[in-house]
Every structure is written in C-alpha cells, then in structure tokens.
N, CA, C and O atoms as a MOPAC input file, in Angstrom:
PM7 MOZYME 1SCF
protein

 N      0.84700 1    -1.18300 1     0.01000 1
 C     -0.01100 1     0.01400 1     0.00700 1
 C      0.86800 1     1.22800 1     0.00100 1
 O      2.03200 1     1.16600 1     0.39700 1
 N      0.32400 1     2.32800 1    -0.44300 1
 C      1.06700 1     3.58900 1    -0.51900 1
 C      1.04200 1     4.32900 1     0.82600 1
 O     -0.01800 1     4.58700 1     1.39600 1
 N      2.24600 1     4.66100 1     1.31200 1
 C      2.38000 1     5.28400 1     2.63000 1
 C      3.25600 1     6.53800 1     2.55400 1
 O      4.14000 1     6.64400 1     1.70300 1
 N      2.99000 1     7.48800 1     3.46300 1
 C      3.89400 1     8.62600 1     3.57200 1
 C      4.86400 1     8.34900 1     4.72500 1
 O      4.76600 1     7.32200 1     5.39600 1
 N      5.79200 1     9.26700 1     4.94300 1
 C      6.81700 1     9.06800 1     5.94600 1
 C      6.22400 1     8.92400 1     7.35800 1
 O      6.70400 1     8.12400 1     8.16200 1
 N      5.19800 1     9.69100 1     7.64100 1
 C      4.55000 1     9.62400 1     8.96500 1
 C      3.91700 1     8.23100 1     9.17300 1
 O      4.03300 1     7.66100 1    10.25800 1
 N      3.26100 1     7.69200 1     8.15900 1
 C      2.64900 1     6.37700 1     8.26600 1
 C      3.72200 1     5.30000 1     8.52000 1
 O      3.55700 1     4.43700 1     9.38200 1
 N      4.81100 1     5.36700 1     7.76000 1
 C      5.89500 1     4.40300 1     7.91700 1
 C      6.51000 1     4.51700 1     9.28700 1
 O      6.78200 1     3.50500 1     9.93300 1
 N      6.73400 1     5.73800 1     9.74300 1
 C      7.29900 1     6.00300 1    11.06500 1
 C      6.46200 1     5.39100 1    12.17500 1
 O      6.99100 1     4.77100 1    13.09800 1
 N      5.17000 1     5.56800 1    12.07800 1
 C      4.25700 1     5.01200 1    13.09400 1
 C      4.22400 1     3.51000 1    13.04300 1
 O      4.19200 1     2.86600 1    14.09100 1
 N      4.23100 1     2.92300 1    11.86100 1
 C      4.18800 1     1.48700 1    11.70800 1
 C      5.43700 1     0.80400 1    12.26100 1
 O      5.36500 1    -0.29600 1    12.80800 1
 N      6.58300 1     1.47200 1    12.11200 1
 C      7.84800 1     0.87400 1    12.52500 1
 C      8.35100 1     1.38300 1    13.88100 1
 O      9.34700 1     0.89100 1    14.41100 1
 N      7.64400 1     2.37700 1    14.43200 1
 C      8.02000 1     2.97100 1    15.71300 1
 C      9.42600 1     3.53200 1    15.72200 1
 O     10.19300 1     3.31300 1    16.66000 1
 N      9.75900 1     4.26900 1    14.64800 1
 C     11.03100 1     4.96500 1    14.60200 1
 C     10.73700 1     6.40000 1    14.14300 1
 O      9.67600 1     6.67800 1    13.58400 1
 N     11.70300 1     7.31500 1    14.39200 1
 C     11.51000 1     8.73300 1    14.09500 1
 C     11.42100 1     8.96600 1    12.57800 1
 O     12.02500 1     8.25400 1    11.77600 1
 N     10.66500 1     9.96200 1    12.23800 1
 C     10.46900 1    10.30100 1    10.79600 1
 C     11.80400 1    10.64400 1    10.12300 1
 O     12.01200 1    10.29300 1     8.96100 1
 N     12.70600 1    11.32100 1    10.83300 1
 C     13.99800 1    11.68200 1    10.25800 1
 C     14.79700 1    10.45900 1     9.82000 1
 O     15.54500 1    10.52100 1     8.84500 1
 N     14.64200 1     9.36600 1    10.52700 1
 C     15.36800 1     8.14000 1    10.20300 1
 C     14.83100 1     7.48700 1     8.94000 1
 O     15.56700 1     6.79800 1     8.23400 1
 N     13.57100 1     7.69700 1     8.65800 1
 C     12.91800 1     7.04800 1     7.51600 1
 C     13.56900 1     7.48200 1     6.20600 1
 O     13.70700 1     6.66600 1     5.29400 1
 N     13.97300 1     8.74800 1     6.09100 1
 C     14.54500 1     9.24400 1     4.83600 1
 C     15.80800 1     8.51100 1     4.46300 1
 O     16.01600 1     8.21400 1     3.28600 1
 N     16.68900 1     8.19700 1     5.45400 1
 C     17.92000 1     7.40200 1     5.16400 1
 C     17.57100 1     6.01800 1     4.75800 1
 O     18.20400 1     5.46500 1     3.85900 1
 N     16.55700 1     5.41100 1     5.40100 1
 C     16.13800 1     4.06900 1     5.04900 1
 C     15.54800 1     4.02300 1     3.65300 1
 O     15.80800 1     3.07700 1     2.90900 1
 N     14.75700 1     5.02600 1     3.27700 1
 C     14.19800 1     5.03600 1     1.91700 1
 C     15.25500 1     5.04600 1     0.85900 1
 O     15.11500 1     4.36900 1    -0.16000 1
 N     16.31700 1     5.79800 1     1.06700 1
 C     17.38200 1     5.86000 1     0.10600 1
 C     18.03900 1     4.46000 1    -0.05100 1
 O     18.31300 1     4.01600 1    -1.16600 1
 N     18.27700 1     3.79900 1     1.06400 1
 C     18.86700 1     2.48200 1     1.04800 1
 C     17.90800 1     1.45800 1     0.40300 1
 O     18.34000 1     0.60700 1    -0.37500 1
 N     16.63600 1     1.54500 1     0.72300 1
 C     15.64500 1     0.62100 1     0.17200 1
 C     15.56800 1     0.81800 1    -1.36300 1
 O     15.48400 1    -0.16100 1    -2.10600 1
 N     15.59400 1     2.02900 1    -1.81300 1
 C     15.53100 1     2.32500 1    -3.22700 1
 C     16.68600 1     1.65500 1    -4.00900 1
 O     16.47600 1     1.07300 1    -5.07300 1
 N     17.89900 1     1.75400 1    -3.45500 1
 C     19.05200 1     1.09600 1    -4.08500 1
 C     18.96000 1    -0.41900 1    -4.02900 1
 O     19.28700 1    -1.09300 1    -5.00500 1
 N     18.52600 1    -0.95700 1    -2.91900 1
 C     18.44700 1    -2.39500 1    -2.72900 1
 C     17.41100 1    -3.04100 1    -3.62900 1
 O     17.62000 1    -4.15700 1    -4.10600 1
 N     16.29300 1    -2.36200 1    -3.87200 1
 C     15.22400 1    -2.91500 1    -4.67600 1
 C     15.65000 1    -3.13600 1    -6.12600 1
 O     15.13000 1    -4.03200 1    -6.79100 1
 N     16.56300 1    -2.35500 1    -6.61000 1
 C     17.05000 1    -2.51300 1    -7.99200 1
 C     17.64400 1    -3.88100 1    -8.19800 1
 O     17.46600 1    -4.46300 1    -9.26900 1
 N     18.33600 1    -4.41600 1    -7.23100 1
 C     18.92700 1    -5.73800 1    -7.34700 1
 C     17.88000 1    -6.85900 1    -7.28900 1
 O     18.13300 1    -7.97500 1    -7.74300 1
 N     16.72200 1    -6.56000 1    -6.73600 1
 C     15.66400 1    -7.53500 1    -6.60500 1
 C     14.56800 1    -7.38600 1    -7.67500 1
 O     13.48000 1    -7.95100 1    -7.56600 1
 N     14.90400 1    -6.59700 1    -8.72000 1
 C     13.94000 1    -6.36200 1    -9.83200 1
 C     12.61500 1    -5.73500 1    -9.34800 1
 O     11.55600 1    -5.97400 1    -9.92800 1
 N     12.69500 1    -4.96200 1    -8.31800 1
 C     11.52000 1    -4.25800 1    -7.83100 1
 C     11.84900 1    -2.74600 1    -7.85900 1
 O     12.97700 1    -2.34400 1    -8.14400 1
 N     10.83700 1    -1.93800 1    -7.55800 1
 C     11.05100 1    -0.51000 1    -7.67300 1
 C     10.29400 1     0.23700 1    -6.58500 1
 O      9.20600 1    -0.18500 1    -6.19200 1
 N     10.84300 1     1.32300 1    -6.10100 1
 C     10.16000 1     2.17400 1    -5.11500 1
 C      9.44700 1     3.25300 1    -5.92500 1
 O     10.08900 1     4.13300 1    -6.50000 1
 N      8.12500 1     3.18200 1    -5.96800 1
 C      7.32600 1     4.19000 1    -6.69500 1
 C      7.06400 1     5.35200 1    -5.74500 1
 O      6.63400 1     5.15100 1    -4.61000 1
 N      7.32400 1     6.55700 1    -6.21200 1
 C      7.16500 1     7.74200 1    -5.37900 1
 C      6.09900 1     8.64600 1    -5.99100 1
 O      6.20600 1     9.05200 1    -7.14900 1
 N      5.09000 1     8.95200 1    -5.21700 1
 C      4.13900 1     9.98700 1    -5.56200 1
 C      4.75800 1    11.26100 1    -4.99400 1
 O      4.87100 1    11.39000 1    -3.77500 1
 N      5.15800 1    12.19800 1    -5.84100 1
 C      5.99600 1    13.31500 1    -5.38800 1
 C      5.30400 1    14.26400 1    -4.44500 1
 O      4.07800 1    14.31300 1    -4.35200 1
 N      6.16000 1    15.04300 1    -3.72300 1
 C      5.68100 1    16.13700 1    -2.90100 1
 C      4.95900 1    17.09300 1    -3.83400 1
 O      5.27700 1    17.17600 1    -5.02000 1
 N      3.97600 1    17.82100 1    -3.28800 1
 C      3.26800 1    18.85500 1    -4.06900 1
 C      2.91800 1    20.01800 1    -3.16300 1
 O      2.69000 1    19.85200 1    -1.96500 1
 N      2.88200 1    21.20400 1    -3.76400 1
 C      2.53700 1    22.41700 1    -3.05000 1
 C      1.03600 1    22.48800 1    -2.89900 1
 O      0.32000 1    22.34900 1    -3.89100 1
 N      0.54100 1    22.69400 1    -1.72200 1
 C     -0.87300 1    22.79700 1    -1.45300 1
 C     -1.44200 1    24.14600 1    -1.88600 1
 O     -2.65700 1    24.28100 1    -2.03000 1
 N     -0.59400 1    25.13400 1    -2.09400 1
 C     -1.05000 1    26.44800 1    -2.48200 1
 C     -1.21000 1    26.59500 1    -4.00300 1
 O     -2.24800 1    27.06200 1    -4.47100 1
 N     -0.18400 1    26.19600 1    -4.78100 1
 C     -0.26000 1    26.39600 1    -6.21700 1
 C     -0.31800 1    25.11400 1    -7.01100 1
 O     -0.54900 1    25.15200 1    -8.21900 1
 N     -0.11400 1    23.97500 1    -6.36600 1
 C     -0.23100 1    22.68700 1    -7.07100 1
 C      1.07900 1    22.20300 1    -7.72100 1
 O      1.09300 1    21.18100 1    -8.40700 1
 N      2.17500 1    22.94100 1    -7.50100 1
 C      3.45600 1    22.55100 1    -8.08900 1
 C      3.83800 1    21.15200 1    -7.62900 1
 O      3.71900 1    20.84400 1    -6.44300 1
 N      4.30100 1    20.28600 1    -8.55300 1
 C      4.73000 1    18.91800 1    -8.25200 1
 C      6.24600 1    18.86200 1    -8.28400 1
 O      6.86600 1    19.33600 1    -9.23500 1
 N      6.84800 1    18.28400 1    -7.25100 1
 C      8.31500 1    18.13700 1    -7.15800 1
 C      8.71300 1    16.84700 1    -7.88800 1
 O      9.30100 1    15.96500 1    -7.26300 1
 N      8.42100 1    16.70700 1    -9.15700 1
 C      8.62400 1    15.46100 1    -9.92700 1
 C     10.10000 1    15.08100 1   -10.06700 1
 O     10.43200 1    13.89800 1    -9.99700 1
 N     10.96100 1    16.02300 1   -10.25700 1
 C     12.37700 1    15.72900 1   -10.53600 1
 C     13.23600 1    15.70900 1    -9.27700 1
 O     14.46100 1    15.66000 1    -9.38800 1
 N     12.64900 1    15.74300 1    -8.09400 1
 C     13.37700 1    15.74700 1    -6.88700 1
 C     14.10600 1    14.43300 1    -6.64800 1
 O     13.49000 1    13.36800 1    -6.70500 1
 N     15.38500 1    14.48700 1    -6.38500 1
 C     16.19900 1    13.28600 1    -6.16700 1
 C     16.29900 1    12.90300 1    -4.68100 1
 O     16.48100 1    11.73200 1    -4.34600 1
 N     16.18000 1    13.88800 1    -3.81100 1
 C     16.28600 1    13.63300 1    -2.37700 1
 C     14.94400 1    13.19900 1    -1.78900 1
 O     13.88500 1    13.56700 1    -2.29600 1
 N     15.00100 1    12.42300 1    -0.72700 1
 C     13.76500 1    11.90900 1    -0.12500 1
 C     13.22000 1    12.85900 1     0.93800 1
 O     12.02300 1    12.82800 1     1.22300 1
 N     14.06800 1    13.70200 1     1.53300 1
 C     13.56700 1    14.57800 1     2.61300 1
 C     12.60500 1    15.61800 1     2.08300 1
 O     12.57800 1    15.91700 1     0.88900 1
 N     11.81200 1    16.16600 1     2.99800 1
 C     10.75200 1    17.13300 1     2.63400 1
 C     11.36300 1    18.46000 1     2.23100 1
 O     12.25000 1    18.97400 1     2.91200 1
 N     10.88200 1    19.02600 1     1.10500 1
 C     11.38600 1    20.35800 1     0.71800 1
 C     10.89200 1    21.41200 1     1.65800 1
 O      9.81300 1    21.27600 1     2.23500 1
 N     11.66300 1    22.47100 1     1.82800 1
 C     11.29900 1    23.54700 1     2.75200 1
 C     10.17100 1    24.41800 1     2.23300 1
 O      9.27600 1    24.79700 1     2.98800 1
 N     10.21000 1    24.74200 1     0.93600 1
 C      9.18400 1    25.57900 1     0.37700 1
 C      9.10200 1    25.35500 1    -1.13200 1
 O     10.00000 1    24.76800 1    -1.73600 1
 N      8.04300 1    25.81800 1    -1.71000 1
 C      7.77500 1    25.69700 1    -3.14200 1
 C      8.65000 1    26.67700 1    -3.93800 1
 O      8.69200 1    27.86400 1    -3.61600 1
 N      9.35000 1    26.18800 1    -4.97700 1
 C     10.15600 1    27.11100 1    -5.77200 1
 C      9.30100 1    28.04200 1    -6.66000 1
 O      9.79300 1    29.06400 1    -7.13800 1
 N      8.05800 1    27.69600 1    -6.87300 1
 C      7.17800 1    28.51500 1    -7.71200 1
 C      6.53200 1    29.66900 1    -6.95100 1
 O      6.63900 1    30.82900 1    -7.35000 1
 N      5.85400 1    29.33000 1    -5.83900 1
 C      5.12500 1    30.37500 1    -5.08700 1
 C      5.78000 1    30.74200 1    -3.76200 1
 O      5.33700 1    31.67300 1    -3.08900 1
 N      6.83200 1    30.01800 1    -3.38100 1
 C      7.60200 1    30.24100 1    -2.15300 1
 C      6.81800 1    29.96000 1    -0.87600 1
 O      7.22100 1    30.38700 1     0.20600 1
 N      5.71700 1    29.25400 1    -0.99200 1
 C      4.91200 1    28.87300 1     0.16800 1
 C      5.48900 1    27.60700 1     0.77600 1
 O      6.16800 1    26.84300 1     0.09000 1
 N      5.23000 1    27.37900 1     2.04700 1
 C      5.76600 1    26.17800 1     2.70800 1
 C      4.71300 1    25.15200 1     3.02900 1
 O      4.95200 1    24.26100 1     3.84400 1
 N      3.54800 1    25.25000 1     2.41000 1
 C      2.48400 1    24.25700 1     2.60900 1
 C      2.70000 1    23.12500 1     1.58500 1
 O      2.21000 1    23.17700 1     0.45700 1
 N      3.44500 1    22.11500 1     2.02100 1
 C      3.83800 1    21.03400 1     1.12100 1
 C      3.16300 1    19.73800 1     1.54200 1
 O      3.24000 1    19.33300 1     2.70200 1
 N      2.49500 1    19.08600 1     0.58000 1
 C      1.88900 1    17.79100 1     0.81600 1
 C      2.96500 1    16.70200 1     0.77400 1
 O      3.83400 1    16.70300 1    -0.09800 1
 N      2.89000 1    15.79700 1     1.70600 1
 C      3.96700 1    14.76500 1     1.80600 1
 C      3.95800 1    13.82200 1     0.60500 1
 O      2.91800 1    13.52100 1     0.02000 1
 N      5.17300 1    13.36700 1     0.26300 1
 C      5.32200 1    12.34700 1    -0.80200 1
 C      4.80600 1    11.00400 1    -0.24500 1
 O      4.75700 1    10.79700 1     0.96800 1
 N      4.44000 1    10.13300 1    -1.12900 1
 C      3.96000 1     8.80800 1    -0.73600 1
 C      4.79300 1     7.78000 1    -1.47000 1
 O      5.22000 1     8.00200 1    -2.60300 1
 N      5.02500 1     6.62900 1    -0.80300 1
 C      5.93600 1     5.62400 1    -1.30600 1
 C      5.23600 1     4.27200 1    -1.35000 1
 O      4.40900 1     3.93200 1    -0.50400 1
 N      5.61500 1     3.51200 1    -2.39100 1
 C      5.07500 1     2.16000 1    -2.54400 1
 C      6.10300 1     1.28800 1    -3.24000 1
 O      6.74800 1     1.73100 1    -4.19000 1
 N      6.26400 1     0.07400 1    -2.78700 1
 C      7.18300 1    -0.88800 1    -3.42700 1
 C      6.42500 1    -1.64200 1    -4.46900 1
 O      5.38300 1    -2.23500 1    -4.18700 1
 N      6.94300 1    -1.62700 1    -5.68500 1
 C      6.33300 1    -2.32100 1    -6.83100 1
 C      7.17100 1    -3.51200 1    -7.19300 1
 O      8.35400 1    -3.36300 1    -7.49700 1
 N      6.59200 1    -4.69100 1    -7.17000 1
 C      7.31100 1    -5.94800 1    -7.50500 1
 C      7.53900 1    -5.92900 1    -9.01000 1
 O      6.63000 1    -5.63400 1    -9.78600 1
 N      8.76100 1    -6.24600 1    -9.40600 1
 C      9.11700 1    -6.24600 1   -10.79600 1
 C      8.60300 1    -7.39600 1   -11.62100 1
 O      8.70800 1    -7.36600 1   -12.84700 1
 N      8.04500 1    -8.42200 1   -10.98000 1
 C      7.57500 1    -9.59700 1   -11.66900 1
 C      6.18100 1    -9.46800 1   -12.24400 1
 O      5.80800 1   -10.21700 1   -13.14700 1
 N      5.39300 1    -8.50500 1   -11.72000 1
 C      4.04400 1    -8.32600 1   -12.23500 1
 C      3.81500 1    -6.87300 1   -12.60300 1
 O      4.44500 1    -5.96500 1   -12.06100 1
 N      2.91000 1    -6.67900 1   -13.52500 1
 C      2.60800 1    -5.32300 1   -13.94500 1
 C      1.64900 1    -4.69200 1   -12.96500 1
 O      0.75100 1    -5.34800 1   -12.43500 1
 N      1.85300 1    -3.39700 1   -12.72900 1
 C      0.97800 1    -2.64300 1   -11.81900 1
 C     -0.15900 1    -2.04300 1   -12.63000 1
 O      0.06900 1    -1.53900 1   -13.73000 1
 N     -1.37500 1    -2.08700 1   -12.10700 1
 C     -2.50200 1    -1.45800 1   -12.74000 1
 C     -2.74300 1    -0.10000 1   -12.06400 1
 O     -2.75200 1    -0.01000 1   -10.83600 1
 N     -2.93600 1     0.94700 1   -12.86200 1
 C     -3.14000 1     2.26300 1   -12.26200 1
 C     -4.41000 1     2.45000 1   -11.47300 1
 O     -4.65100 1     3.53200 1   -10.93900 1

C-alpha cells in the first residue's frame, strides 16, 4: 500500500527523520531484486506545483514557484518487478 513518511514511522516505531535514510537504502536495494520504489511526489498545497524531478527523499522547505511552505507529503510504494501494476 502507498504510505507517507509519517505512516511508515508510526508502523515501525522509529523517528520520521530516520525514515529518509532508510528510503534511500531501500531504493538502491530494490534494484537488485527487480523491484522499484514508486514515489508519488511532494506537491505544493497552495499552487499545485509537483516536485517530480526531486532526487532527495527529505521534505522540501518551500515551493520554488510560489515560495509557500504548505507542502503535501510524498507517498511511497514498493512495486514488485515480476508483475505489472495497474493504475
């Protein structure tokens, strides 16, 4: 299922800050297992800007378009490489 950092943090009982390091490691590890970490990107709640090309997992401070700091959390899901995902 698709989860944000807060959901993962609560499920694993670890701090949200630690999740970002784990996500980077998980992303690299999944490549060897023919799976992929699908990321629904951060988005600005004010203007709708999507952080599609963002390489880092941590939360952006503010929107580059409108400079607002109301950012919707990214969501993560592991996709198994053996089967096709349906949208």
